C-alpha positions as CSV (number, residue, x, y, z in Angstrom):
1,M,61.0,67.7,22.5
2,P,58.1,70.1,23.7
3,G,57.2,69.3,27.4
4,V,60.2,67.1,28.0
5,L,62.7,68.4,30.6
6,W,66.4,68.0,29.9
7,G,67.3,67.4,33.8
8,R,70.6,67.0,35.3
9,A,73.0,64.4,34.2
10,S,73.4,63.4,37.9
11,T,69.6,62.6,38.2
12,P,68.8,59.0,37.1
13,F,66.8,58.5,33.8
14,T,66.7,62.0,32.8
15,P,67.6,62.9,29.0
16,A,70.9,64.5,30.4
17,F,71.6,61.3,32.4
18,W,71.1,59.0,29.3
19,R,73.4,61.1,27.1
20,L,76.2,60.9,29.7
21,A,75.7,57.3,30.4
22,C,76.0,56.4,26.7
23,I,79.1,58.7,26.3
24,A,80.7,57.3,29.4
25,S,80.1,53.7,28.6
26,G,82.0,54.0,25.2
27,A,78.9,52.7,23.4
28,I,78.6,55.6,20.9
29,L,82.4,54.5,19.7
30,D,81.3,50.9,18.7
31,Q,77.9,50.9,17.1
32,S,78.4,47.9,14.7
33,R,78.3,45.2,17.5
34,Y,74.9,43.7,17.7
35,H,75.2,41.0,14.9
36,L,74.3,37.6,16.2
37,G,74.8,35.8,12.8
38,T,76.5,36.1,9.6
39,S,73.4,36.3,7.4
40,L,69.9,37.7,7.7
41,K,68.5,34.1,8.0
42,E,70.8,33.5,11.1
43,E,69.9,36.8,12.5
44,V,66.0,36.0,12.3
45,V,66.6,32.5,13.9
46,A,68.7,33.9,16.7
47,C,66.2,36.6,17.7
48,L,63.3,34.3,17.3
49,L,64.9,32.1,20.0
50,G,65.3,35.0,22.2
51,G,62.8,37.4,23.8
52,H,60.3,37.1,26.7
53,G,60.7,34.2,29.1
54,V,64.1,33.1,27.6
55,T,67.4,34.1,29.0
56,G,70.1,35.3,26.8
57,E,72.3,32.4,27.6
58,L,69.4,29.9,26.9
59,G,68.7,31.8,23.5
60,L,72.2,31.8,22.6
61,A,72.7,28.0,23.3
62,A,69.6,27.2,21.4
63,Y,70.8,29.1,18.4
64,N,74.2,27.7,18.4
65,H,72.6,24.2,18.7
66,L,70.5,24.9,15.5
67,R,73.3,26.5,13.6
68,L,75.6,23.6,14.4
69,N,72.9,21.2,13.2
70,H,72.7,23.2,9.9
71,V,69.0,24.4,10.5
72,V,69.7,27.7,8.8
73,D,71.6,26.7,5.8
74,R,69.4,23.7,5.0
75,Q,65.4,23.4,4.9
76,H,64.2,21.3,7.9
77,S,60.6,20.5,9.0
78,A,59.3,22.1,12.0
79,E,59.1,18.6,13.7
80,H,62.9,18.2,13.2
81,I,63.6,21.6,14.5
82,E,61.2,20.9,17.5
83,K,63.4,17.7,18.2
84,L,66.5,19.6,18.3
85,L,65.0,22.2,20.6
86,S,63.8,19.6,22.9
87,E,67.3,18.3,23.6
88,P,69.1,19.4,26.7
89,L,71.4,22.4,25.9
90,D,74.6,23.1,27.5
91,V,74.0,26.6,29.4
92,G,76.9,27.5,31.7
93,G,78.0,23.7,32.2
94,R,74.4,22.8,33.0
95,P,71.9,20.8,31.0
96,I,68.7,23.0,30.4
97,R,65.8,22.5,28.3
98,Y,64.5,25.4,26.0
99,R,61.0,26.5,27.1
100,Y,59.1,26.8,23.8
101,P,60.4,24.1,21.4
102,R,57.2,23.5,19.5
103,Q,56.0,27.0,19.0
104,K,59.5,28.4,18.2
105,A,60.1,25.5,15.6
106,K,57.1,26.3,13.7
107,Y,58.1,30.1,13.5
108,I,61.8,29.2,12.6
109,S,60.6,26.6,9.9
110,A,58.3,29.2,8.5
111,A,60.9,32.0,8.5
112,I,63.3,30.3,6.6
113,V,60.8,29.0,3.8
114,Y,59.8,32.9,3.7
115,L,63.5,34.2,3.6
116,N,64.4,31.7,0.9
117,A,61.5,32.6,-1.3
118,N,61.7,36.4,-1.0
119,T,64.3,39.2,-1.2
120,P,64.3,41.5,1.8
121,P,64.6,45.2,1.6
122,E,67.9,46.2,3.2
123,D,68.1,50.0,2.4
124,C,66.9,51.2,5.8
125,G,65.6,49.7,9.1
126,K,61.9,50.6,8.9
127,A,61.7,48.8,5.5
128,L,63.3,45.7,6.7
129,R,61.3,45.8,10.0
130,D,58.1,46.2,8.3
131,W,58.9,43.4,5.8
132,L,59.7,41.0,8.4
133,T,56.6,41.3,10.3
134,A,54.8,39.4,7.5
135,I,56.5,36.4,8.9
136,P,54.3,34.3,11.4
137,G,55.6,34.9,15.0
138,I,57.3,38.0,14.3
139,G,55.9,41.2,15.7
140,H,57.1,44.8,15.7
141,K,59.6,44.1,18.6
142,T,61.3,41.1,17.2
143,A,61.4,42.5,13.6
144,S,62.9,45.8,15.1
145,W,65.5,43.7,17.2
146,I,66.4,41.8,13.8
147,A,66.6,44.9,11.8
148,R,68.6,46.8,14.5
149,N,71.1,43.9,14.7
150,W,71.6,43.4,11.0
151,L,71.5,46.7,9.7
152,D,72.8,48.8,12.7
153,A,69.5,50.7,12.1
154,Q,69.0,53.8,13.9
155,D,65.5,54.8,12.5
156,I,63.7,52.1,14.7
157,A,63.5,51.2,18.5
158,I,63.2,47.9,20.3
159,L,60.3,48.7,22.8
160,D,59.8,46.6,25.8
161,I,58.8,46.9,29.4
162,H,62.1,48.5,30.3
163,I,62.0,51.1,27.5
164,H,58.5,51.8,28.3
165,R,59.3,52.5,32.0
166,A,62.4,54.7,31.0
167,G,60.1,56.8,28.7
168,V,57.5,57.2,31.5
169,L,60.2,58.5,33.8
170,A,61.6,60.7,31.0
171,G,58.2,62.2,30.1
172,I,57.7,60.8,26.7
173,F,55.3,57.8,27.5
174,S,52.2,57.3,29.4
175,P,52.0,54.7,32.1
176,N,49.2,53.2,29.9
177,D,50.6,53.4,26.5
178,N,50.5,50.0,25.2
179,V,53.5,48.6,23.3
180,T,51.5,46.2,21.3
181,R,48.7,48.6,20.4
182,D,50.8,51.9,20.2
183,Y,54.2,50.5,19.0
184,L,54.7,52.8,16.0
185,R,53.5,56.0,17.8
186,M,55.8,55.2,20.9
187,E,58.6,54.4,18.6
188,E,58.4,57.7,16.8
189,S,58.6,59.4,20.3
190,F,61.5,57.4,21.4
191,V,63.5,58.1,18.1
192,T,62.7,61.7,18.5
193,L,64.2,61.6,21.9
194,A,67.2,60.0,20.8
195,E,67.7,62.7,18.2
196,G,67.1,65.3,20.7
197,I,69.8,63.8,22.9
198,G,72.2,63.4,20.2
199,I,72.6,59.5,20.6
200,P,71.7,57.0,18.0
201,A,68.3,55.2,18.8
202,N,70.1,51.8,18.7
203,I,72.8,52.7,21.3
204,L,70.2,54.6,23.5
205,D,67.8,51.6,23.5
206,N,70.5,49.3,24.6
207,Q,71.9,51.6,27.2
208,I,68.5,52.0,28.7
209,W,67.9,48.4,29.0
210,N,71.2,47.5,30.6
211,E,70.8,50.4,33.3
212,L,67.1,49.6,34.2
213,R,67.7,45.7,34.5
214,L,70.5,46.3,37.0
215,T,68.4,48.9,39.2
216,P,65.1,47.4,39.5
217,S,64.6,48.7,43.2
218,T,65.4,52.3,42.0
219,V,63.2,52.2,39.0
220,R,60.3,50.7,41.2
221,Q,60.5,53.7,43.7
222,M,60.8,56.4,41.0
223,L,57.8,54.9,39.1
224,I,55.8,54.7,42.5
225,D,56.6,58.2,43.1
226,R,55.2,59.2,39.6
227,G,51.9,57.5,40.7
228,V,52.4,54.4,38.6
229,T,50.9,51.0,39.8
230,S,51.4,47.5,39.2
231,V,48.1,47.3,37.0
232,D,49.3,50.1,34.6
233,C,50.7,48.9,31.4
234,C,54.3,49.5,32.3
235,G,53.7,48.0,35.6
236,L,56.3,47.9,38.3
237,P,59.6,45.8,38.5
238,P,59.6,43.1,41.2
239,A,60.4,44.1,44.7
240,N,63.5,42.0,44.7
241,N,66.7,42.6,42.7
242,R,66.2,39.7,40.2
243,S,66.5,40.8,36.8
244,T,64.6,39.3,33.9
245,G,64.0,39.7,30.3
246,R,66.1,40.1,27.0
247,N,69.7,39.9,27.1
248,Y,71.5,41.9,24.3
249,E,74.9,42.1,25.8
250,L,75.2,38.5,26.1
251,F,74.2,38.1,22.5
252,A,76.3,41.1,21.5
253,T,79.5,39.7,22.6
254,T,79.4,36.4,20.4
């Protein structure tokens, strides 16, 4: 990519570093590992239950609870789904309540109605992703997550704060690019980077997320050294070592 330095493999978060990290982790040898469900409807429900503010463990527990209660294979009202999501969930042996039962119940109910009435395009990730964004509550990121999982798609990217920060450090994003406003433009840059590195975009995305969530202090200092502040769109990780956000690995191992 013009203007993007390859860097050293020993220097964190350079393109060379990401290529080596993906190879060393063995991720490129096992690319079909992201499915959460056995149908597209299950995949949609699982991803709707994850995302910002919901840990991987909690999202997975909620998904399994709805699946065991036949929410996916039978039509249920939003009120019934909300009731199920309001029940305590077993997360690591502890009863925990789901954070957004009413909002997510409405989204899930509407999504199942839409999926039952329409035939999705499944010839490529972008086509499925764009089709999914017509469902209430599903934006580009969630739709990309679903399409990546279901089709093992490599022509899209799941952009969040971690990918934004990594892109800033790699030189493909600006600190004030906005994932909501600039999603498609940023996605194109990320997919181009993945092609240049020689790593599928779906593998690179997951590898970056795992690395950055485990090294918040390093990421914070590197962003500060680049002049990034907490008010920029990519922000700064918290000063402590507490990791937050989506959890693909927990989902991916089910």
